C-alpha positions, 0 to 999 in steps of 0.5 A, spaced: 375 771 139 382 774 139 379 778 133 374 781 137 378 782 143 383 787 139 377 790 135 373 792 142 380 795 144 382 798 138 382 805 139 383 805 147 388 801 148 391 798 141 393 791 140 399 790 136 402 784 130 406 782 136 402 783 142 396 779 139 401 773 138 402 773 145 396 774 147 394 768 142 398 764 146 397 767 153 390 765 152 391 758 149 395 756 155 391 759 160 385 755 157 388 749 156 393 749 163 390 754 168 392 760 169 396 759 175 399 753 171 401 758 165 408 761 166 412 766 163 416 761 160 412 757 157 408 763 153 415 765 151 417 758 148 410 757 145 410 764 142 417 764 140 419 771 144 423 773 149 421 774 156 423 780 155 419 782 150 414 780 152 413 784 159 415 790 155 408 789 152 405 786 158 408 787 165 404 781 168 399 775 166 394 779 170 395 783 164 394 778 158 389 775 163 385 781 163 383 780 156 381 773 156 376 776 162 373 781 157 371 776 152 369 772 158 364 776 161 361 778 153 360 771 153 356 771 160 352 776 157 350 772 152 347 766 156 343 771 159 340 774 152 339 768 150 335 766 156 332 772 156 329 770 149 327 763 151 324 765 158 322 773 158 323 772 165 329 776 168 330 773 174 330 767 172 336 768 166 340 772 172 340 766 176 341 761 170 348 764 169 350 765 176 348 758 177 351 754 171 357 758 172 358 754 180 357 748 178 362 748 172 367 752 177 366 744 182 366 740 177 372 743 172 378 745 175 381 749 169 375 753 169 375 754 177 382 756 176 380 761 170 375 763 174 378 764 182 384 767 179 380 773 176 376 774 181 383 774 186 386 779 182 386 786 183 384 789 175 380 783 173 376 784 179 374 790 178 372 790 170 368 784 173 365 788 177 364 794 173 361 789 167 355 785 173 353 793 175 352 795 167 348 789 166 345 788 172 342 795 172 339 793 164 336 787 167 333 789 173 331 796 170 324 795 170 324 792 178 328 797 180 325 803 177 328 808 182 335 805 182 341 810 180 348 807 176 351 808 183 346 803 187 348 798 182 355 799 183 355 799 191 351 792 191 356 789 186 362 790 191 357 784 195 355 781 190 362 779 186 365 778 194 360 772 195 362 770 187 369 770 190 367 766 196 363 762 192 369 759 188 373 759 195 369 754 198 369 747 196 363 742 196 363 736 200 359 732 202 355 736 207 355 743 203 353 740 196 353 742 190 345 744 190 346 747 198 351 752 194 348 754 188 342 755 193 345 759 198 349 763 193 342 766 189 338 766 196 343 771 198 345 775 191 336 776 190 336 778 196 341 784 194 336 786 189 330 786 194 327 780 190 321 777 196 322 771 199 317 767 196 319 769 189 327 767 191 325 761 193 320 759 186 326 761 182 331 757 187 326 751 185 326 753 177 333 752 178 335 747 181 331 742 175 336 744 171 342 739 168 346 745 170 353 741 170 352 738 163 349 745 161 356 748 164 360 743 161 357 745 153 357 752 155 365 752 157 367 748 151 363 752 146 366 758 150 374 755 149 372 753 141 371 760 140 378 763 143 
């Protein structure tokens, strides 16, 4: 995974051998301890470089997180693609990816920390919004043939804000995981002009999935690839 990150940035922002070493260490620690639970000192001790050297290459922890989020969004794209290959249903594939993400963050504290950190910081949040706008412009192209790229970008400002709010609000005995997924999917699909009956049918199909188990398995797969 780190090699694909390096290759992706080879021309726009070349990564040196030292930076690759720092990234490998930081990403591993982010996944093991959570982003907020990882300090610059911990990264320094693990990779054997001074904190000043790390700060020279990456001014903040968010600069290092940015590369991990590139890999994570690529992984999410794979979830959508796999679902499309199996179902040929763009709306279901879109909803499945969101439901899995919500379930994972509700049941896995380290995953929650990673997603919440990415959505709550400017640079990574902007990357996620831009990635999602492009992904959804392709996914919903046939549904919304008159929409321009700017239309998808505008909607994603709201959609990403909804996702951040979802991460911020934990479930309880009244606000269950099923309710969280249902309300989120209904709100997100409404942004893309999906009719009410179709939204209901899609949500019903999603709620039949074992989204907690799927989320854990997929996150474990992602972590093992790093």
